[in-house]
matplotlib code that plots the C-alpha trace (Angstrom):
import matplotlib.pyplot as plt

x = [0.0, 1.3, 1.4, -1.3, 0.0, -1.6, -2.8, -0.3, -1.6, 0.6, -0.2, 0.7, 0.2, -1.6, -4.6, -8.2, -11.2, -12.5, -15.7, -18.5, -18.5, -20.5, -24.2, -25.5, -27.8, -24.8, -22.8, -23.0, -23.7, -20.5, -20.7, -18.3, -18.2, -21.1, -22.3, -23.8, -23.0, -25.7, -25.5, -27.5, -31.0, -34.4, -35.4, -33.0, -34.8, -36.4, -33.1, -31.2, -33.9, -33.5, -29.8, -30.0, -32.3, -29.6, -27.9, -24.8, -24.3, -25.2, -23.1, -20.0, -21.5, -21.3, -25.0, -24.2, -27.9, -30.5, -32.8, -36.0, -38.3, -38.4, -38.5, -35.2, -33.7, -35.3, -33.8, -30.3, -30.6, -31.9, -28.6, -26.9, -29.6, -29.7, -28.6, -26.1, -25.2, -22.3, -20.6, -20.3, -19.6, -22.0, -23.3, -26.0, -24.3, -26.6, -26.4, -25.7, -28.4, -31.3, -30.3, -31.2, -29.6, -27.2, -25.2, -24.0, -20.6, -18.7, -17.1, -19.1, -16.5, -14.2, -11.8, -11.9, -10.0, -6.7, -7.4, -8.0, -11.3, -12.8, -14.4, -17.0, -19.2, -21.9, -23.2, -26.2, -25.2, -26.5, -23.9, -20.9, -18.2, -18.7, -16.1, -18.6, -17.1, -13.6, -15.3, -17.0, -13.9, -11.8, -14.5, -15.0, -11.3, -11.2, -14.1, -12.7, -9.2, -10.7, -12.4, -11.0, -8.5, -7.8, -4.5, -5.1, -3.5, -4.7, -4.0, -3.4, -1.9, 1.9, 2.0, 0.0, 2.7, 4.8, 6.8, 8.2, 10.5, 7.9, 6.6, 3.1, 2.3, 0.8, -3.0, -4.6, -8.1, -8.6, -10.8, -11.1, -12.1, -12.4, -9.5, -12.0, -13.5, -11.1, -13.3, -13.4, -9.7, -9.2, -11.4, -9.5, -6.2, -7.5, -8.6, -5.0, -5.3, -2.4, -2.6, -0.9, -2.0, -3.6, -5.0, -7.7, -10.8, -13.7, -16.5, -19.7, -21.8, -19.8, -19.2, -15.7, -14.5, -12.2, -12.0, -9.0, -9.2, -7.1, -6.5, -6.0, -4.7, -5.2, -2.7, -3.6, -1.7, 1.2, 0.3, -3.1]
y = [0.0, 3.5, 6.2, 8.8, 11.9, 15.2, 15.5, 17.5, 18.6, 19.3, 20.2, 17.7, 17.0, 13.6, 12.0, 11.3, 10.1, 12.6, 14.3, 14.3, 10.5, 8.5, 8.6, 5.6, 4.6, 4.1, 1.9, -1.8, -4.2, -6.0, -9.7, -11.6, -15.2, -14.8, -11.2, -8.7, -5.0, -2.8, 1.0, 2.5, 3.3, 4.1, 0.4, -0.5, 1.5, -1.4, -3.4, -0.3, 0.5, -3.0, -2.5, 0.9, -0.4, -2.6, -1.1, -3.2, -1.9, 1.8, 2.2, 2.5, 5.2, 9.0, 8.9, 6.3, 5.1, 3.3, 5.2, 6.2, 5.2, 4.5, 8.2, 8.8, 6.0, 7.5, 10.9, 9.2, 7.3, 10.4, 12.1, 9.8, 9.6, 11.7, 14.4, 13.7, 10.2, 11.7, 12.8, 9.3, 5.7, 3.7, 0.2, -2.0, -5.2, -8.1, -11.8, -13.2, -15.9, -14.1, -10.4, -9.7, -6.5, -7.3, -4.1, -0.9, 0.4, 2.9, 6.3, 9.5, 11.6, 13.3, 14.9, 13.2, 13.9, 12.8, 14.8, 11.7, 10.2, 7.9, 4.5, 3.1, 0.0, -1.6, -5.2, -6.6, -8.4, -11.8, -11.5, -10.9, -13.6, -14.9, -13.0, -10.8, -7.5, -8.6, -9.8, -6.5, -4.4, -6.3, -5.8, -2.2, -1.3, -2.7, -0.5, 2.6, 2.4, 1.8, 5.2, 7.9, 10.1, 13.8, 15.3, 17.7, 19.7, 18.2, 18.8, 15.5, 14.3, 14.1, 10.5, 9.3, 10.3, 7.2, 8.5, 11.8, 12.3, 11.7, 14.7, 13.2, 11.4, 8.0, 8.2, 6.8, 5.7, 5.9, 3.9, 5.1, 2.9, 3.5, 1.9, -0.5, -1.7, -4.6, -6.7, -4.0, -3.5, -7.2, -6.9, -4.0, -5.8, -8.8, -6.5, -5.2, -2.0, -1.0, 0.9, 4.2, 6.6, 6.9, 10.2, 11.6, 13.3, 15.0, 12.6, 14.4, 12.2, 12.8, 16.5, 17.2, 13.7, 12.5, 9.1, 7.4, 6.7, 4.6, 5.5, 2.6, 3.2, 1.4, 2.6, 3.1, 0.4, 1.9, 0.1, 1.8]
z = [0.0, -0.9, 1.8, 1.3, -0.5, -1.7, -5.2, -7.3, -10.7, -13.6, -17.2, -19.8, -23.5, -23.9, -25.6, -24.6, -26.5, -29.1, -27.7, -28.5, -28.4, -30.9, -30.1, -28.1, -30.9, -33.2, -30.8, -31.2, -28.3, -27.1, -26.6, -24.3, -23.2, -20.8, -21.1, -23.5, -22.9, -24.3, -24.7, -21.9, -22.9, -21.3, -21.7, -19.0, -16.3, -14.5, -14.2, -13.1, -10.5, -9.1, -8.9, -7.3, -4.6, -3.1, -0.1, -0.4, -3.9, -3.3, -0.1, -2.4, -4.6, -4.0, -3.1, -0.4, -0.2, -2.3, -4.5, -2.9, -5.7, -9.5, -10.2, -8.6, -10.6, -13.8, -13.0, -12.6, -15.9, -17.8, -17.1, -19.6, -22.3, -25.5, -25.9, -23.1, -24.4, -26.4, -23.1, -21.7, -22.7, -20.5, -20.8, -19.2, -18.2, -19.1, -19.0, -22.4, -22.3, -20.8, -21.4, -17.7, -16.5, -13.7, -13.6, -15.3, -16.0, -18.1, -18.0, -17.7, -15.9, -18.5, -15.9, -12.5, -9.3, -10.8, -14.0, -16.3, -17.4, -14.7, -14.9, -12.6, -12.5, -10.3, -10.2, -8.4, -5.2, -6.6, -9.4, -7.2, -7.1, -10.6, -12.5, -14.3, -13.2, -14.6, -17.8, -18.2, -17.5, -20.1, -22.8, -21.8, -22.0, -25.6, -26.6, -24.7, -26.2, -29.7, -29.7, -31.9, -30.1, -29.7, -28.6, -25.7, -22.9, -19.6, -15.9, -14.2, -11.0, -11.2, -9.9, -12.9, -15.4, -16.1, -19.0, -17.8, -20.8, -23.5, -25.3, -25.4, -22.1, -22.2, -21.7, -18.6, -17.5, -13.8, -11.4, -7.8, -4.8, -1.1, 0.8, 2.5, -0.8, -1.3, -3.5, -6.1, -5.8, -6.6, -9.6, -11.0, -10.6, -12.4, -15.3, -15.5, -13.5, -11.3, -8.0, -8.3, -5.6, -2.1, -0.9, 1.4, 0.2, 2.0, 2.9, 1.8, 4.1, 7.3, 7.9, 8.9, 8.0, 5.3, 3.5, 2.1, -1.6, -4.0, -7.6, -10.1, -13.6, -16.9, -19.6, -23.2, -25.2, -27.0, -30.3, -30.5]

ax = plt.figure().add_subplot(projection="3d")
ax.plot(x, y, z, "-o")
ax.set_aspect("equal")
plt.show()
């Protein structure tokens, strides 16, 4: 485990996906061995609501509680539907044989706490322990890195720069977990992410308190 350090932002030249992203309606579903990842749409509301009612799932989110009702889930989902779909790459995680929604995942944060785009995912509790999260992440990373790229100036945390001498720094995708969320950390490692930074951030649900966070990185393949 790294010692906690302050976030130190520096400006670099790098790449990120080209925004606006392709509209969700033009994105193909992604099939893996056991899953089908479908671009997020209004038809997934019922499955998303069932997911967001689970306390063991929602305690790890910034909301930190289950949704109150279907309307709260609908309001959350609508943030990512057209015309906002071109700002995020989000998928409903469905079982391949039944197409039942068991989770959601993707990236809707273009510039996160460490400056880079951030990834997140949630799976229903009944689906935990089956390797579905790792399977989703591996497929998502392929789709993410395959997006058209734009060269940009970006302020990122200094610890995430792995090639200091390069004129164009290697692009990262970040996933952030609480220090206590060890299952998610294990999933990220299995999907090829590496732990890079530990820091403290204000806990919005406990006034005057901080929580320890861990930043994991996935690096854009050099041959892409």
